C-alpha positions as CSV (number, residue, x, y, z in Angstrom):
1,M,15.0,0.7,22.8
2,G,14.3,0.3,19.1
3,L,11.1,0.5,17.1
4,D,10.4,-3.2,17.1
5,E,10.7,-3.4,20.9
6,A,8.4,-0.3,21.3
7,L,5.8,-1.9,19.0
8,I,5.9,-5.1,21.0
9,R,5.4,-3.2,24.3
10,K,2.5,-1.3,22.8
11,A,0.8,-4.6,21.6
12,L,1.3,-6.2,25.0
13,S,-0.1,-3.3,27.0
14,G,-3.0,-2.6,24.7
15,A,-2.3,1.1,24.9
16,P,-2.9,3.5,22.0
17,G,0.1,4.5,19.9
18,G,2.1,7.6,20.8
19,M,5.5,9.4,20.5
20,M,8.5,8.9,22.7
21,G,11.8,10.7,22.4
22,R,15.2,11.4,23.9
23,V,17.7,14.2,23.2
24,L,21.0,12.9,21.9
25,A,22.9,16.2,21.6
26,Q,22.2,20.0,21.7
27,G,24.0,23.2,21.4
28,D,23.5,26.9,20.7
29,G,20.4,26.9,18.3
30,W,20.3,23.2,17.5
31,T,19.0,20.0,19.1
32,I,19.1,16.4,17.9
33,S,16.5,13.9,19.1
34,D,15.8,10.2,18.7
35,L,12.0,9.9,18.1
36,I,10.0,6.7,18.1
37,C,6.3,6.6,17.1
38,T,4.2,3.6,17.8
39,C,1.0,4.8,16.0
40,G,-0.7,2.5,13.5
41,P,-3.7,2.4,11.2
42,H,-6.2,2.5,14.1
43,D,-4.6,5.5,15.9
44,R,-5.5,9.1,15.4
45,S,-3.1,11.2,13.2
46,L,-0.6,13.3,15.1
47,E,-1.1,17.0,14.5
48,E,1.8,19.2,15.4
49,R,3.3,22.7,15.0
50,H,6.9,23.7,15.9
51,T,8.4,27.1,16.2
52,D,11.8,25.8,14.9
53,F,12.9,24.3,11.6
54,H,13.2,20.5,11.5
55,I,15.0,18.0,9.3
56,A,14.2,14.4,10.3
57,I,15.9,11.3,8.8
58,V,13.5,8.3,8.7
59,M,15.5,5.5,10.3
60,A,12.8,2.8,10.4
61,G,9.2,2.3,9.4
62,S,7.1,4.6,7.2
63,F,4.3,7.2,7.5
64,Q,2.4,9.8,5.5
65,Y,3.2,13.4,6.1
66,R,0.9,16.3,5.2
67,S,1.4,20.1,5.5
68,A,0.4,23.2,3.6
69,V,3.5,22.7,1.4
70,G,2.5,19.1,0.3
71,C,1.8,15.5,1.1
72,E,4.3,12.7,0.8
73,L,5.1,9.1,1.8
74,M,8.1,9.0,4.1
75,T,10.3,6.0,3.9
76,V,13.7,4.9,5.3
77,G,16.5,7.1,4.2
78,S,14.3,10.0,3.2
79,L,14.3,13.4,4.9
80,L,11.2,15.1,6.3
81,L,11.4,18.9,6.0
82,V,9.5,21.2,8.4
83,N,9.4,25.0,8.2
84,A,9.1,27.0,11.4
85,D,5.5,27.7,12.4
86,D,4.0,25.3,9.9
87,D,1.1,23.0,10.9
88,F,1.6,19.4,9.8
89,E,0.1,16.0,10.3
90,C,1.6,12.5,10.4
91,S,-0.4,9.3,10.0
92,H,0.2,5.5,9.6
93,D,-2.6,4.3,7.4
94,H,-0.7,1.2,6.0
95,G,1.7,0.1,8.7
96,S,2.6,0.7,12.4
97,G,5.4,2.8,13.7
98,D,8.4,4.8,12.6
99,R,11.7,6.0,14.0
100,C,13.2,9.3,13.1
101,L,16.4,11.2,14.0
102,S,15.2,14.8,14.2
103,F,17.5,17.8,13.8
104,S,15.8,21.0,15.2
105,Y,17.1,24.5,14.4
106,A,16.2,27.8,15.9
107,P,15.1,30.2,13.1
108,E,18.0,32.6,13.5
109,H,20.5,29.7,13.6
110,F,18.9,28.0,10.5
111,A,19.0,31.3,8.6
112,R,22.7,31.7,9.2
113,V,23.4,28.2,8.1
114,A,21.2,28.6,5.0
115,A,23.0,31.9,4.1
116,D,26.4,30.1,4.4
117,A,25.1,27.3,2.2
118,G,24.3,29.8,-0.6
119,V,20.6,30.8,0.1
120,K,21.1,34.6,0.1
121,R,17.6,35.9,-0.7
122,G,14.3,35.7,1.2
123,R,13.4,33.5,4.1
124,P,15.2,30.1,4.1
125,E,12.1,28.0,3.9
126,F,11.8,24.6,2.4
127,P,9.7,24.6,-0.8
128,V,9.1,20.8,-0.5
129,V,8.3,18.5,2.4
130,R,10.5,15.6,1.6
131,L,13.9,14.7,0.1
132,P,14.0,11.2,-1.2
133,A,16.7,8.7,-0.5
134,L,19.2,10.5,-2.7
135,R,22.9,9.7,-3.2
136,A,23.9,13.1,-1.9
137,L,22.4,12.2,1.5
138,S,23.9,8.7,1.9
139,S,26.9,9.7,4.0
140,F,24.8,11.7,6.4
141,V,22.3,8.8,6.9
142,A,25.1,6.3,7.4
143,Q,26.7,8.5,10.1
144,A,23.3,9.0,11.8
145,K,22.7,5.2,11.9
146,A,26.2,4.7,13.3
147,G,25.5,7.4,16.0
148,L,22.3,5.6,17.1
149,A,24.4,2.5,17.4
150,N,26.7,4.3,19.9
151,V,29.5,4.9,17.4
152,S,31.2,8.2,18.3
153,V,30.1,10.9,15.8
154,S,30.3,14.7,15.9
155,W,26.6,15.6,16.2
156,E,27.3,19.3,15.9
157,E,29.2,18.9,12.6
158,L,26.5,16.5,11.3
159,S,23.7,19.0,12.1
160,L,25.5,21.8,10.2
161,Q,26.2,19.6,7.2
162,M,22.7,18.2,7.2
163,A,21.1,21.7,7.2
164,G,23.3,23.0,4.5
165,Q,22.8,20.1,2.2
166,A,19.1,19.8,2.8
167,V,18.4,23.5,2.0
168,R,20.4,23.3,-1.2
169,L,18.8,20.1,-2.4
170,A,15.3,21.2,-1.5
171,R,15.6,24.3,-3.8
172,G,16.1,22.0,-6.8
173,M,13.4,19.4,-6.0
174,P,10.2,19.4,-8.1
175,A,6.9,19.2,-6.4
176,T,5.2,15.8,-6.6
177,G,1.7,14.6,-6.8
178,G,1.4,13.5,-3.2
179,A,0.5,10.1,-1.8
180,G,-2.9,8.5,-1.4
181,G,-5.3,5.7,-2.4
182,T,-4.6,2.0,-3.0
183,A,-1.2,2.7,-4.5
184,L,0.0,4.1,-1.2
185,G,-0.7,0.8,0.6
186,Q,0.9,-1.3,-2.1
187,V,4.1,0.7,-2.1
188,T,4.2,0.9,1.7
189,R,4.0,-2.9,2.0
190,C,7.0,-3.2,-0.3
191,V,9.2,-0.6,1.4
192,R,8.6,-2.3,4.7
193,M,9.5,-5.7,3.2
194,I,12.7,-4.2,1.9
195,Q,13.5,-2.9,5.4
196,R,12.9,-6.3,7.0
197,H,14.9,-8.3,4.4
198,P,17.3,-6.0,2.5
199,E,19.6,-8.9,1.8
200,S,17.0,-11.0,0.0
201,N,16.4,-11.3,-3.7
202,L,14.5,-8.1,-4.3
203,S,14.1,-8.0,-8.0
204,L,11.6,-5.7,-9.7
205,A,9.4,-8.7,-10.6
206,R,9.3,-10.0,-7.0
207,L,8.5,-6.5,-5.6
208,A,5.8,-6.0,-8.2
209,Q,4.3,-9.3,-7.4
210,H,4.3,-8.5,-3.6
211,A,2.5,-5.2,-4.5
212,G,0.0,-7.0,-6.8
213,L,0.9,-4.9,-9.8
214,S,2.6,-5.4,-13.1
215,P,6.3,-4.5,-13.2
216,Y,5.6,-1.5,-15.4
217,H,2.9,0.0,-13.2
218,F,4.8,-0.8,-10.0
219,L,8.0,0.9,-11.3
220,R,6.0,4.0,-12.2
221,I,4.0,4.2,-8.9
222,F,7.0,3.4,-6.7
223,K,9.1,6.2,-8.2
224,R,6.2,8.7,-7.9
225,L,5.6,7.9,-4.2
226,T,9.2,7.5,-3.0
227,G,11.1,9.7,-5.4
228,V,13.5,6.9,-6.5
229,T,13.2,3.7,-8.5
230,P,12.9,0.3,-6.7
231,H,16.5,-0.6,-7.7
232,Q,17.9,2.7,-6.3
233,Y,15.9,2.3,-3.1
234,V,17.0,-1.3,-2.4
235,R,20.6,-0.4,-3.3
236,R,20.7,2.5,-0.9
237,V,19.1,0.6,1.9
238,R,21.9,-2.0,1.5
239,I,24.8,0.3,1.0
240,R,23.9,2.6,3.9
241,E,23.6,-0.4,6.2
242,A,27.0,-1.5,4.9
243,A,28.5,1.9,5.7
244,T,27.1,1.7,9.2
245,L,28.6,-1.7,9.8
246,L,32.0,-0.4,8.5
247,L,31.9,2.3,11.2
248,R,30.5,0.0,14.0
249,G,33.1,-2.7,14.1
250,K,36.1,-4.5,12.5
251,A,34.2,-6.9,10.2
252,Q,35.9,-7.8,6.9
253,V,34.7,-5.9,3.9
254,L,33.8,-9.2,2.2
255,D,31.6,-10.3,5.1
256,I,29.8,-7.0,5.2
257,A,29.2,-7.1,1.4
258,L,27.7,-10.6,1.6
259,D,25.6,-9.8,4.7
260,C,24.1,-6.8,3.0
261,G,23.0,-8.6,-0.1
262,F,25.8,-8.0,-2.5
263,G,26.8,-11.0,-4.6
264,D,30.5,-10.4,-4.6
265,V,33.0,-7.9,-3.2
266,S,33.9,-6.4,-6.6
267,N,30.3,-5.3,-7.1
268,F,30.1,-4.0,-3.6
269,N,33.3,-2.0,-3.9
270,H,32.1,-0.4,-7.2
271,T,28.7,0.4,-5.7
272,F,30.2,1.8,-2.5
273,R,32.6,4.1,-4.3
274,A,29.8,5.4,-6.6
275,E,27.7,6.2,-3.6
276,F,30.3,7.6,-1.2
277,G,33.2,8.6,-3.5
278,V,35.7,6.5,-1.7
279,S,36.5,2.8,-1.1
280,P,34.9,1.0,1.9
281,L,38.3,0.9,3.7
282,A,39.0,4.6,3.0
283,Y,35.5,5.4,4.4
284,R,36.2,3.4,7.6
285,R,39.5,5.2,8.1
286,R,37.9,8.7,7.4
287,F,35.3,8.4,10.1
288,R,37.2,6.3,12.6
């Protein structure tokens, strides 16, 4: 069951929002779960505390995340970072529901992975609560999307690679100003529109108009709240969906490019190689 179906069931039943999950894979010190939250603006915030470290890829929807480390808007393709024994809160003030793929690590296991990834001193804690939709994460996100679509992936390998990359990237991320106020709602409306129609004409002018802002102010606010520019965000939503489609079936590269909003196959090939380091066909061969 996907997020849209879960939200429809919630609306029909009249029940309050909540969290549902299923374990996809687990091993010695690690677990991967598919989590769907149906909470919305009228539901109470979810307050949690975990004894393990968590890295969650936002697969659909959006939400606000708060902990002692910081406060951020979580959008599709970004990574939520949770330190062991930290209290945190998730809320949906400007839209209903989200779906996350959560990687959970026992502290001893995470410490070993962090040390192997180059974090040699001190406790391997995340200094920030979010990694934006960065290019360095695109391959991991695409593999995770393919795994949710029942494509065979090595979850154990992905869990190790994800932890190593996240702990390295988090060390170099600057702290941000957090998310709040009217701007949060304006940007949330736009990222959810992008999720619904990634193949549409999503120019800066159109997105700014949807948010009710001038292009200059929209560009500044969008980057502050999501960590990337609107152009980068739209491009990554499209290219990661294309990578997932390459792994899921035998569709022609041209058809995938057009379905994902790229005007021609040459532009698609160039963008794909810049994002993943290989051509679309080489990427398909590598993982299949």
